[in-house]
Each structure stands twice: as structure tokens, then as C-alpha cells.
N, C-alpha and C positions, 0 to 999 in steps of 0.2 A: 503493499500499500504505499500513498504518497501523503504527507505531513504538512503542515504550515511550521516555520521554524525563527524566530526572532528573539531580540532582546529588547529587555526594558529597562531603565532606567529608573532610579526612585531613591531619591534624595541623597545622590549621590555612589550609593549602591546597584548593579548592575547585575544581570538574572538572566542566564540563557533560559527558552522553554519551546518545546515543540507543542502543537495544536491541533486537535482533530476537529475541531470548531472554532473561527478567530471570533464568534460573535461573542463566546462568551470571555473571549479574552479581552477585549473592546470593557467589556462591561467590570470585569475583574480590576483592568488597571485605570478606570477611572474612577477608580475609587467609590462605586457602586455598592451599599447596604449589601447583605443578602439575608433573607428570609431564616427562621427556623432557628436551631440551634446556635446559629453564628454572627446572630444580631449584637451580642458584646465583641466582635471579633471584627470590626472596621477596618477593611483595607487600606490602606493609604494610596493618591493617585500616583500616576507614573508622569513622572517631568519628559518622558522623551521613549518611543520606540521605535526599533528598528527593522522593518520586516527584510530577512533575509530573503526567503523563499514561502511562494505558498503553495507551491505543490514540492519538496524534496523528498525522495525514498528515503523509508524511514532507517534503514542503518545509517545514511550519512546525516540526516537529521536528529540523529540520537548521539549519534559522535561529533557532530557542531558544536553542540547545546553545551556537550561535555566537556568538550576541550578550549573551548571560549574564556581566555583567562583577559580579565580588564587593568585599565589603564585611566587614570585621571583626563587625560585628552582626548580619549574617544569621547566625551560630551560634543567637543567641535566640531566632529570626520562628520563628512556628506558620504552621502551615497557611492562614489569611486574608491574611496578609501575602505569603508565596510567592505565592497565586494573584491576588490583585492584581500581584505583578513581573510575575507570567509571562503575565498578560493586557496588561500595557502595551506591552511588547514585544513582542506579534504584535497590537498594535491593529488595524492597517491591514488587514489580512489578514481579522481578525475583522469588522470594517465593512463589508470589499467582501462576504464570503461572505453578509453576512448580506443586504445590497443585491442582492446574486445571488436572496435564497431561500432558501440555504442558513441552516443551525444551529439552536440549539434553544433552552435556555431561557435564563435572564438570567446564570448563571457558564457555561455554555459556553464552550469546551472546557473546562475548568480545574474541574470540578466536583466532583472526588475527589483534588485534593491530598493529601497524606499524609507526615509527618516522621517518620521511625524513630531512633530512635536506638542504637547499636552498641553492645556486641554484645547490651546486653538484647534490643530487636527482634528476633527471628529469624524467616525463614520472608516477609520483605517482600516478595518476588519473585513469592509465592503459587502459586510453582509445584511446594516439598517439596525446594530443592538441584536435583539432578543426576535427581530425577524426571522433571522438564521436561525433558531432554532425551534421558534413555533409557529414561522409562517406568517405570520400577524404584525403589522405596523405599529398599531393603535399604542397609544404612549399613555394610556389609563391601564392595559393589560401589562406592563414591562413587571412593575411590581409585584402584584400575584405570578407572573412569569417566572421570576427571580425567586420567591420562595416557593413555587413549583420545582422547581429545578435543583435547590437547596436539598428540598426532603429527596429528592430523587438522586442526588447524590448520595445522601446519608444512607438510603435503603441499601445502595448498588454497593457501597462500602463493607456494609453488612455482610452483604451475599456472596462477596470476594473476600470477604476476611479468612487470611491462611491460604488463599488460593493463590496459583501460577498455571493462568489457560493463557491457550491463544486466543485469538479474535474469536474464530468461530465457535469454539466452546463458553466463552463467554455469550457470545449471542442466545446459545444452546441453554446457559442458566439464565440468562434473563427474560425468552422466549417462557422456561417453564416457571420461576420463580416471581417475575416481574413483571407481566406481560405489558401492562401499562407504560413500562420503559421504553417497548420494542421498538418505538422510533424515534427515541431521542435520548440514548443512551450514550452517546456518543458525546452529548452535551453536560450530561453527568458527568460521567468520565473525566470531563475535562477539568468542570470544577472540581470534583473531588485531585483531580493530582495538584491543580495549583494551589490548594487546601493544606497540601503534602500528606494527604492519608491516602494515597494513589498512585504506583508507577504505572509508566506506561514505558515499552521499554523493546526494542528491537531483539526480537527470540534470539538471532544470531549478530555479536557483535566483538569489537575488538576492546582492549584495555584503553583508556583514554587519559587525558593530563597530561603528556610530558611536554616542553618548554618548546614552541614553535621553534623550527630550523634546526630541531637538535631530535626530534621523534624519529624513529624508526616505525617502519609498519608493521604494526600487531599484530601478530596472529589474533585469526576469529577463535571464537567460540560460543557454542550452542551456551543461551542462558537458563535451558532446563534443565538440561542433562550434563554439562560443561565439558564435551567431546568437543573434537578437531571439526573444524565443516567437513568431507570428503568430496562434494560435488558443488557444481553452479550450472546452471540453466539461463536460458533468457525467459525474463518472467516479461508477461505480462498485464502483475498488479503493480509494480515500479517503473517497468519500461529500462532496465538495466541489461545488457546483454550478459553480465554475468552476474547473476546473482546467488550466493552463496547458500546452501542449505546444508542440513544434518542430516545423512543418513541414521546414525545411530539409536537415534530414536525415533524414528518416520513411523513406526508401528502406530504412537500415538499423535500423528497427526504432524503434515510438514512443517518442520521449524527454519527460518529461512530468514535470510536478515533485512527483508520486508515486511516481515509477521510481526505483526502486535503481539505483545505478551504484557496482559495485567496480571498485576501484584498489588496487594495490599500492603500500606506500608506498616513494617515492623514492629511491635508490641514490646516491652520485656516480660521475661515470662514471669511468674507466681513463684513464692517460695510457697514451701511447704513447710506444717508444723513440725515440730520436736517431735522424733521416731519413739514408735511405742515398745516397750518389754515384749521377749517374745512368748511371754503368760499371754499375756493380753489380745496381739495376735493370733495365737494359738485357739485362744478359746472364739476371738469372732470370726476366725475363719473355718476353723476347725481342721488349722493346721496341725504336721509330726513336729517333735523338737527341733528337728533340726531343719527344719521348711522352717518353722517360726522365727529361729535364731539370723537367716539369711535372709529374711525377710526384715526384723529388725534391725540389720545392720546396713540393708538397700535405705530404709529410711531415714536414718540416721545420715547415710550421705546425703538425700534429699534436703534434708533440714540444714543444714552446713552452708554457710555463702562461700561462695565462691572463694577460690586461692587465689592470690594473688600470683602467683607462679606459675597458674594453670597457662598450658598453649592454649591457643585463640581456639573458637569453635565450644561447644558445649562437653562441659565433663562426665566421662565416662564411670562406668561403673561395670563390674562386669561380674554377675551371676553364674559360675562353675556349679551345674548340677547334673548330676550322673543321669544318664537314662534312665525313664522311669520314675523320677525324682518328684515327678509335681511340679513342674517351672511353672504351669500356668497358674496353679493356685497360689505361689507364694508370691504371684506378681497381683493379685486383689486387695491388698495391702495398698501396695504402690497407688494401681490407681485410686485408691480409695481417697490416698492421703490427698493426690494431685486434683481429684474433683471438689476435695469439701474446701479448699485452698481456692477456688473458682477457676481453675485451668482447664487446659485440653488433651489428650491424652493420645497415643497415636501409637498400636502395637502391628509391629509389620513381621513379617515372614516370608518369605523365598517362594513359598509354595501355595497354591490354590487351594488345593485338598487341605492343607492345616487351618485356613482361613477358612474354609468350611465347617470345618471339626468344632475350630472355636468359636463359631460364633453362636449358638445355642448356648455352652457354657458362659459367656460375658453375657450372654442377655438374661440368662436366671441369674447371676452374679449381680449384675448392676439394672433392677426392673425401669429402673426409672433413666437411665439414660442407653436406653436400646442401641449397641454400637450400630455408625455408618459401617458396612460391611460391602469391599471395593477391591475388586477384582476386573480380568480383562471380560467385557460383556456384562460387569454389574449394573442390576436396577438403582443401586444405590449411588451412582456415581456423581451425581449431584446434589446429594441430601446432607446436610449437614448433624453433626451430633456430637457432645462434649467428648466422646469414644469413639473412634476410627478403629476399625481391623483393617488392614490392606496387604496385599501383596507387595513389594518393595518396589514394584516397577511401577504402582500408581503412585507412588512416591515422588512422582516429575511432575504433577500436578499439584503442588505445593508449594508454599514456602513461606518458613521462617513459622507456622501456623500450631505446634506445638510446643506444652510447658515442658511434657516429659514423653520421650521416647522410647519403644524398648522396642528393640530389637530381637527379633527370636529364630534362632538356628545360623548365626551369623557366619559357621563354618562352613555351610549348603548351598549345594549350585542350586539357583543362577547367582548369587549375591556373592559369593566366595569368588576375591578374584575380580572382581567388575569394578571398573574405576568408576563407570556412570552411573553403580545405583550406590554405590560408597555415598559418590557426592549427593546422590537425592537422599540420603539419608541425612548427611550431614546438614543440606539445606531447609528441613522442615521443622528443626529444634530453634526454639526461638532465641534470643539473648540472654544468655544465663539460665537459658533450659536446661537439663540434664539425659543422657543417655544412659538407659540399662543395658547392657548387653546379655544376651542368650545362651549359652551354649552347653552341652557336656561334652564338649571336643573341642575348646578355643584352639584358633590359629595359634603355631609355637613362638610367635612376636609378641601376643597377647598374656598366650604362657609366661613368657618369659616376664612382661612388664608386671604381672601379679607376682609374680615369686620374688622379686628385687621391692617390690615395694614401689613400685612408681603408677600402681592403676590399682585403685582400692576395689574389692572385691570380699565373695564370699562364697564358700563352698557348700555344698550339701553334697555328702560322701556318701548317703545312702538314702534308697528309696522309701516312700511312705508305711510299708508295710514295717520297714524295719528289719530285713534281714540281707545277706549281703549279695553283690550281683555273682553272679555263677559266673565263675572264671576257665574259660573254654583250655576243650583236654586237643591234643593235635594225635591225628592220624595219615599216615604217611603212606600216601598214594601217586600213583603213575598222572601227569598232565590230564584233563578232562579231554583235551582232542582223541590223545591215544587210545583211552576207553571206549570212545564215540565210535570211534575208526576199529577198534576189536570187536565192539559192538558187547562188551563186557563190561561191568561195575566188579571195584575190586571187593573183597570178602568181608573186611574188616568195618569197610562204608555199610553194606548191604547188612550188615548183623545191626550194627549201630542203629539204623533208618530202621529195621524189622524192632529193635528195643523200645523206639519212639512213637510207632503206631500199636504196640502191644500194651502200651499206657495210655494210649487215647489223645495222643501228644499231639498240637497241631504245628506241622512242621515245614517251616520256612527253608527252601534250600537255593541259594544263592548261587549262582556263575556269575563271571565276568564279562561273559559277551551273548549276546542279543541269538546270536548264530545257533549258538549252542542249544537253547532251549527245544526246538523240536525235536532233533535226534534224540535228547537227553528225556524225552518227554514219550516216547516213544518205547526205550528200552525200560521207562519204568515202570510202566505200565502193561510191558511183558513181563517182568520180575513179580512187581506185586498186585494180582489178580484181585479184583474185588474191591482197590483202594479208588477211592474219587482223585484224581491229580490232575492237574492241571496246571500250565506257566502263562507268566504277563511276563509288558516288559511296558517301557515307554511308548512303542508303537504300539501297544495292542489298544485298538477304540473299546474293548471290553474290559478294560483293568476293574474300574471302579466298583462293576457287576461283582467281577472275581472276587474283590478283595473281602467286598459285602459277604460272599458264599463262604468264604475261606474264616470270615468272623465268627458266623454261624454255624458252622461244621458242616457245612454240605461239601465242599472241598477238603480234605483231610494233609494234603502235601501239594504245596505251590513253589513252583519253579518261578524265579524271579531275579531280576539287576539291582543294582541299586536303588532303584527308583521308591522300593519299599523298604529302602535301609533308616528309614526314620520319621515319623508322622505316625506311624500304625500300630497301633495294638492290641494284639489276640491275644486272651486268655490263655494258662496250657499250653504255651509255644515251645519248641526247642527248637534250635536252627541248626544248620551246617551249611559250610561255607566250603564250595570246589575251587579249588584251584584255588587257596587261600594266600599262594605267596604272590599273585598276577600283582605286575606293574601297577594296578587299574585299582589295587585295593589298598590304600594306604591306611594307614594308624587309625586316622578319624571314622572312616569307613567299617574299619573293621569292628570297631568300638562300638558303631551303632548301630550295626548288624547284630552282634553279640546281645547290643541290650535289646533285642524282640524277645528275647527269654527271661525266665522269670519275673515276669510283669505284674503276675496277679498275687495276691496277698494269698491264694489257695495253692497256688505251684509255683511257689519264689525260687524256687533250685531248680530252674528249667534246666535242659543240655546243652548247650555250646561247642560246637567240633569243629576244629580248624584241618579241612581235608589239602592236603597238597603234596610236592614231591620234595620240595625246599622249604626250609626252617628261616623265615625271611626276616631283615628286619623290625618289617612292619609288623609281623605276628607277635615276637617279642615285645615290640612296646608297648602294641595294643595290650597284651596278656599283665605287663607290669603296670600301665596305668589303674585298669582295672582292682589287680590285687592292691596297690596304693590308695584307692580309693576306699576299699576294704578296710586298709590297715587307719587309715586317716577316721572312721566309723567306728571303729571298735575305741581307738583310744578316746575317741570325744563321750563314748558311754552310749552312742544308737542302733548296736548292734544288738540285735533280741535274744538273747544266750539259747 
């Protein structure tokens, strides 16, 4: 899109602004009072307005407004001086566009720069005051129109609170929630922008502010996802021959240099009250002793003032809890504290199926604040709630919205090692807000920070039922591909599987490759006649149905990949991991897969088998981590005798 860009002088102070509707700007800089909540905020009239362009590509206009640096002598400049100054600030962009075959005459794009001396030069917007907003020239309607516009700006800011939306998304929100503003939302947005309550940005832009003559061309960044844009196309919306766009977040709508991104101005985070004792937390939420102690430590972290030595960005707390420890329940006291302080909270997890599982549990725990549930295709995409539950990709549509951000499964795909999702997570927390990181298998760097005391944390080394984690046993077998080629499985593996079937256990049988599933299914069905055996993977459209049948014991043995390594709880389960020495199974994956066993209080000592030809470092590390957690739990008195 294209927008206007101008600078205004007010009592010797200069400000550069972009505009979606110059009629609003003319009234603003004329010192007109605005109705409603702004009556006490009488804005002073401007002395001078320099209209640099009525129609400039948005990305260029945003950069120009941010790069302007003002000096006293500019008060005496005429049009030629301003034209030269503006062209110099966009020299690199103009040269690049001409090289791509764009642009027009020698003075382009600043062919009609105009200096207006106020109040003598009225009507500089070219729209006749609020005629440009409401389409009516009658002076008697102006005051009423201004009051209506101010009220509309209030409603628009409230609807966009904490959001980061492209123009199309913002228009959809207005159509659904504020239909009365559908025709005039740009005027309302412009007023909110002038008031400092709304940010109007180019979705793709570079850093601004380097001194004129010493600037190097800045690398462009997508403001929504933080990625470097990799594409440029001719653009009908802005008229440029090379308009940059971002491919990294393309699935959420095209973010480009001329695309308008609307964001509410950030507000400081609320402070939670002092932490509660473990006894109070246990009684209020039905937590175990280990859960309550971890919740109390996290609540103490939330109540602390920000440390002066803290790095930029939200402060973090790691909740390191073993698989099956009840991490979700531990977060309930934290959510309660943030909500009681008047804050907004976010629970984000990398996977949609986990979001769908958590939604009813949160709704039962907080019936007065039913969460907005966000994932691809969600009907709640525009619904506002004090609790938001979302997949990590949905965080790209928020900006500094939440006082408390809880990221679950920080080591899981696709969040782990994805700079875009990490950027999105950091952007959604308010200034001064707090991060709670949840994981049974934190990345090595976080483990090091926790052990060195540089990352506040709490461990939950035991499951809610108070029994130790099952420690995996190793069975040496040939590589699975060789077994499949020979058409038989080793006797030791078959004996172990038969023992699990005899005790009526539900069997997770993990393999490292999707290609092995079908052949292994055929082999197992020939060996274990009458046993219901199925297979699933990320490529299986019937995966959800098979998992449900596995949970209700219609299926007894499920061959699967790491797609079910986390987020799935099936009572009375045993776990077998074939090719446990595979490079595709790191320590975290092995711990997570092993964590499917022993989760039920009726069967806390499920069996876990690592079956492989080699005894790998990852297997040793996984068993060491499980034994270490059991030892900590015993030392702290959490393990039942």
C-alpha cells in the first residue's frame, strides 16, 4: 500500500509521521480538541507542516519518518531543501528501484513537496477536514464527528490490544467485532496512531536512525517473524518493481515491505503477589508435595522485582519436571496469581494435539476465564480472553500482549532450534513480563545455566503418584532393517513382547523410520495371532483415531515413530524402542519415549526396553538422567517406599 508522510513543527519540536488519512492529521495539528476520554488531552497546534509525499510506498514512508533528524535551521527551509533531504535519506532505495526498472522522472518520488505555515495555510490535507473521514462538509457535524472518531479509536485500540495483525487480518477483526467501523477504520487507526496508542508499521523493514551520509544499507527483516526476507516481486499495491516479502511466515499471510502491520502500543506488565507456601498450593489445587514445592518456587520468582543485572527481554524460570509429573497442574497456581493481579497469560505448546488436550482441562480449572484456543483453522482466532492457549506458530499474531508466558515442551519440534518461533515467543511478552519454560528434557544450554545458578529453576523429580521412573533395560538385537530382510525377530525381543502381552499391557513399539512400519506390522501380525496390532506416523491421516483406539485398549500394540514420544498418556503401558542406537534418537527423545511407561498410579512400574545392536552414548545419557531424577526424588523424600 501507499501512505502519506510529513513532518510537523510544534513549538520548536519536530515530529515525522505517516498517514492513512490526512484529514485526521490536519485536525490533529490544528489543535482541535477531541471528544470522549481525550477531552483533558488538548493537543497544541503545529506551527508548520511539510508534506513530503501524499502517496509513498509504505516501507519507504516508515523508513523516512524514522530516519528524519531535525535541526533548528529546518524552520527556514523551502520545498527544494526538503526534497533534497528526503531523497538523500532514501537514496539507496531509489537507486535500487531505478536499477530494477522502476521510478519515473528526475524528482521522483518527491515531486510535490509542500511547506505549509499554520494556521494561515488551511486545508493542507486536501480533504476538507472531516469531509475526508465522513464525506460531509457541514461544519456543524465536525465536532460530533470528532467525538465519534475518538470513540471509534478507543474501541479499535481495545480490539487490537496485544495483537500484531496484517491489514487483511485487522479488517477481518473489525468486520467481526466492530462492524460500525468497517468504512472508517483507517481514520480511527490514524487517530490512535497520533495518540501513541497504536503502531503503524511496514511488515518488512530495516533498522533506521543512522546518521545521514554514514549509513550503510540496512538488512531488511520481517517485523512479524524476525526472518530475513528472501523474495522480491513487482507489486501492484505499492508500484515498486522490487517489493521485498518474507517466505518464512508465508503460511500466515504475505508479509511484505508495503504491507501494513498494526500493533497496539505496549503496556508494562503487572506484578504478581508474593508466593504461597507449598501447603497452601497443595490444598488449593490438589498438588503433590513435589508439585507444590515447584509451584511455590515459581510463584516466588513471579513476585520478585526485576533484577538489575538481568539481560534484555523477559526474565525466565525453568520448570524441569520429569515425564508424567503433572506440569500442567503445577502451572495452575501461576495462572491464578497472574489473573488475580489483572494480567493476561499465554500457554504455548509446539503441537496442536497438545493444545486440544489442554483446552478442556484449563476450562475446568478456570471456568470464569475460558481460554481462547488458537491453532491453524481455529474458530477462536479473533476471540479475546485473559487466558490464551496456542500453538507456537500462532504467537506471530501477537506483540507484547501477555504478562505471563508459559512455553511447554521447549525442546520439542517445531519450537526447538527454530529462530522464528523463538523470536515470536519473545515478542509476545510485555516489558517486565515473565517467562516460564516447561520441559522434562531441557536443551543442554538451559541445563548448564540451571546447574550454574544463572537460570532460576525448580525440579520436579518424581511423578504425581510418588513412584520412581521406570529405568530402561537393554536388549541386544541386530539392526531392524536386517531383521525385516530376514523375515524374523530375535527371540529375546519376542519373549519380552510376549511378557507384556501376558500382563495385558498396552505396548508402544517405537521405530526410527516410517519406512519400517508396514513391514514390521506384517511380521508382528504373523507372529502374534489374534493380537490387535496397528501402526501410525506423521503421514497417517488416521493417526488420531488409532491413538484413541489404543487408549481404550481396542488396539494392543501400536508401532509408531517419535510423533508419539510426548503428549500421549496411555495407562498400563510398556515401551519398546527398536534401533535405540539410531542417530535419530537423541537423549531427549529416548527419555520422552521411555516416559510413556509407568504413568498410571495403578501401574507405576511399566517396562521400558532399549533394543539395539550398539550401546550408544544417547542411551547411556538417557538412563543416567532417569536414575539421577529418581535419586533426587529419594533424597528429597518424594519416593514412596
